[in-house]
N, C-alpha and C positions, 0 to 999 in steps of 0.2 A: 065323359066317362069312357066312351068307346075308344076315344083317341088314346087315352092312357093305357087301356088294355091292349091296344094294337101295337104299342111301342115295346111291350114285353121287357120292362125295366125290372131289374133285380137289385135289391138293396143288400149289399154285403158290408161287413165292417170296414173294409178298405175303401169302398166308394163313399160310405158315410163319413169316414175320417177325412178323405180328400175334399169332400163337399164342405165340411166344417172349416178346414184349413183355408180353402179358397174364399169362403165367406169372410173369415177373419182378416185375411190379407186385403180383400176389396174394401172392407170397412175401414181398416187402418190407413190404407192408401187414400181413401176419400177424405178422411179426417185430416191427414197431413196436407193434402192438396187444398182443402178449404181454408185451413188455418194459415197456410203459407201464401196463398194467392187471392182468396176471395173474402177473407175476414176483414172487417173495418180497420183493424189495427195491423194489417199486413204491411203497411208502408214503413213501420218501424223495424229496423233490423234486429237480429238476434240469432243465436244458434238454432238450427231447425229442430233439434231434439227437444230443446227447452221451450220453444214457442209452439210445439205441437202437443206436448203432453205435460200435465201438471205434476205427474209423479216425479219428474226430474227435480223440481223444487223441493218436494218432500224428502227425497233421498239426500239432497245436499243439506237440508236442514237437520235431518237426523244425524248425519255424519259431522255436523258442526263445521261445515266448510263454506258457509254463506259469505263471510268477508272476502275469502280468497276468490270465490266464484264471481262475486260482484266486481272485484278489482280486475279480474280477467276480462269481464265484459266491458268495463270502462276502458281498459287499455285497448281492447280489440275494436269496439264499436264507437267509443266516445259518445258525445251528445246524448240523445235519448234512444233507448233501446228496449226490447222486450225480453224479459227473463222467464215469463210464463205466458200461456196463451192469452190471458186477459189482463196482463199487468205491464204497461210500459213504465220504464224507470227513467228518471232524470237525475243524473249524478250532480251533486252540488259540492264544490270544494270549499271547505270552511278553513279560515286561517285564524289561529289564536295567537295574538301578539304577546310578546314576553311581558309587557307591563300589566297584562290582565291575569297572568299566571303567577304561581309562586316562584321563588327564586331557584328552586331545585328543578323546575321543569323548563325545558327549552321551548322556543316557539314550535308549534306543532301544526301539521296539516292533517286534516281528516276529510275523508270522502264519505259523504252520506248519499244514499239514494232515496229520492222521494218517489213513492209509488202512487200511481193513479189507477184506482180500481174502476173497471168498467163493467157494468152489468148489461149484457146484450141478450 
């Protein structure tokens, strides 16, 4: 108690705001560092913003851009990748031959992503 009184600290709105901002930046930096380098799924590639925050997937889903985003990730990372902090995806290319489709539909390729959910 005597140590705090001897420091003669004053709390002003500016110092409180700076303290809150510094705390938020430290917490966000620690989260990004953990999810990029220390997390068990860190070995799977993916965009840093999507593998660090789940809100990215929510925004993409609300904007209805999931197919475009997943195709972007497939083209950029190939193989298995992470699209959210806890979801690695394995793209699977499906081929539908013409004999199994109606005569009006040409052979089609479809890319599906199989999600593996991990609870850590």
